[in-house]
N, C-alpha and C positions, 0 to 999 in steps of 0.2 A: 882184778879185771882181766878178762881173757884177751888173748891176742886178736880175736875176731872183732871184739867190741872196739878195740883200739883202732883197728883198720877202718871200721865203719865210721868212727868219729872223725878220723883224718879225712876220709872221703867227703863227709858232710861239710867239714870245715872248708875244703877246697872248693866245693860247689857254691857254698855261701860267698866265698871270696870272689869267685868268677861272676856270680850274679850281681854283687855289689859293684864290681868294676863296670859291668855292662850298663847298670843304671846310671852310674856316674858319667859314662860316656854319652848316654842318651841325653842326660840333663845338660851336659856341657855343649852338645851340638846345637846350633841355632835352628829354630823352627822355621817352617816355610812362611808363616804369616808374621813372623817377628821382623821389625825393621832392622836393617843393617846399621852398623854404627855410623853416625853422621847423617843418616837419612831421616826424613820427616815421615810421620805416620800418614799413610794415604788418606785415612778418614779425616784427619786434621787438615791435611792439604786441601781436600775437597770442600771442607767447611770454610776454609779461608777464601777459596775461589768463589764460592757462593756469596760470601759476605762482600767480596770485592765487586761482584756483578750487581748485587743489590744496591751497593753504594752508587755505582754508575747509573743504575736505573733511577735512583732517587735524584741524582744530580741532573740527569737528562729531563726528568719530569719537572723539576724545579725550573730549569732553563726554558722548557716548553711553555710553562705557565707564564713566565716573565715575558717571553716573546708574544704570547697571545695578548697580554695586557698592553704591551707596547703597540701592537697592531691596532687594538681597539682605541687606544689613546690617539694614535696617528689618524685613524679614520674619523674620530670625533673632531680632532683639530682641523682636518681638511674640510669636513662638512661645515664647521663654523666659519672657516675661511671662505668657502664658496658662498655661503649665505651672506657674509659681510661684503664680499665683492659685488654680489647681485644688488644689495641694498645701496652700496656706494655708487654703482653705475646708475641705478634708478634715481638717486639723489642728484647726481651730476646732470642727468637728463632733465629732471624736474626743475632744478635751480640753476641751470647753465646761464641764464640771462639775468641773474640777480644783480651783478655789478652794473650792467647796462641800464636796468630799470631804476637802480638807485640814482644813477647819473641823470636819468630823465625826470626824476621827481622835481628837481629845481625848475625845469622848464614847465612842468605841469602846474607847479605852484604859481609861476609867473602868469601862465594862461588864466588860472583862476582869478588872480588879482586883476588881470586885464578885463576879464568878463565882468567882474564886480564894478570896476571903474566905468565900463562902457554903459552901465545902467543909468548913471547920473552924468555922464560926460556931455559936454556941450560942444567940444571941438573934435570932430571926426579924425582930424590929422593926428592928434595926440594918441588916439587909439591905434591908428595905423602905424605910427612910429613905434608904439610899444610892441605890437605884433612883429614888426620888422626886427626889432632888437632881440626878441625871443628867438625868432627864426635864425638870426645870425649866430646867437650863442649856441643854439642846438647844433647847427651845422658845423661850427668850429669844434665843438666837443666830439662829435662823431668822426670828424676828419682826423683830428689830432690824437684822440685816445683809442679809436677803434678802426682807423684806417678805412673808413667808409667815405667814398667820394662819388659825387654826382657827375654825370656827363651828358652831353647832348645840347648843342646850340645851333640855331639856324645858320647855315653857311658852312657847317662842318662837312667834310667828305663822308659820303655814305659808306658804311662798313656793315655788311650783312652779318658779321660775326658778333657785333655789339648792338646793332640797330634792328628793330622790327618795323618794316615798312607796312603801314596800314593804308597807304594810298600813294599815288604818284601823279605827276603832270609833266607835260613836255614844256620845257622852258629854255630860254636862250642861255644855256650853260655849257661849258666844255666837258664836264664830267658830272656824275650824279652827286648831288649835294642835298643837305637837309633843308627843306623849304620851311617846315614848321615842326616843332617838338610838342607833341600832345602829352607825353609823360616822360619825365626824366629817367635815365638809366642810372643804375648804381653798381659800383664795384667795391668788393671787400678785398683790399689789397689789389692783387692782379686778377681776381676772379669776378666775373659778371654774376651778380645775384639778381639783377632785374634788367632786362633789355629795354632800351629807350624805344618808345612808340613814336614814329615819325612819319611825316609826309615828305616824299622825295621828289626833287626836281630832276627830271631826266633830260639829257641833251636833245634838242629838237633839230640839230644839224645846222643851225644858223651861226654857231660859234665853233671855230676850229680849235683844237688843242694848241697851246702856245708852242711856237717853234723853238727848237733848241738854240740857245744864245751862244755866240762865238766865244771862244776862250779869251781872246784878246783883241783890241782894236786893229792890230796889224793884220790879223787873220781875216777880219771882216772887210778891210779896205781893199778895193781893187788894185791890182798891180798897174803902175803907170806904163803907158805904151812907150816903145823905144823912140828916143829923140824928143819926147815930150818935154823933158826937163831942159832942153837946150833951145826951146822955141822962144 
């Protein structure tokens, strides 16, 4: 082998060694798209974020569906409650007097028996006594159980708040009084539910109002004149 061939071979060997070193360095250097050590791949990270957002969307959608169902149930419950309240109010209005009517049935039965007895009765007083008894029983029930009281008697003081005057006459009275009662008045507890229709006696001026009475006999007795006691 010639000296030239030897030199060419050595140069080729040196070039190959340099080229191998360059390739090793390039392979050892990290690429621009390769993740650094300890870091997550951006593509995988984006996928995880998308999955998390999708999970949130699913959860919100489920919650929204549940809320809609709750609203619909509440609306249905409220509508049923409203209808029930309307019906109960109507029932209360229609049957408000049920207890009173039940209590009046006994009196109606007694009236029926009295009417039947009157067809064959020979003693009018017995019929009158039976009617009077029924009347007293009914009045007592209404007063004691329902606080319904009648008012208005001749001689009572006239009160325009509870009496309705349908006529009047001038009479020897000191103040307006009831001369006659054509229709009794009724109160439910303290409220007038029917005014009494009355004839009123008005003062004709012949009777003066009663003078104020003295508080004690000593005040009304005249004082003795001086020396009268020594006479």
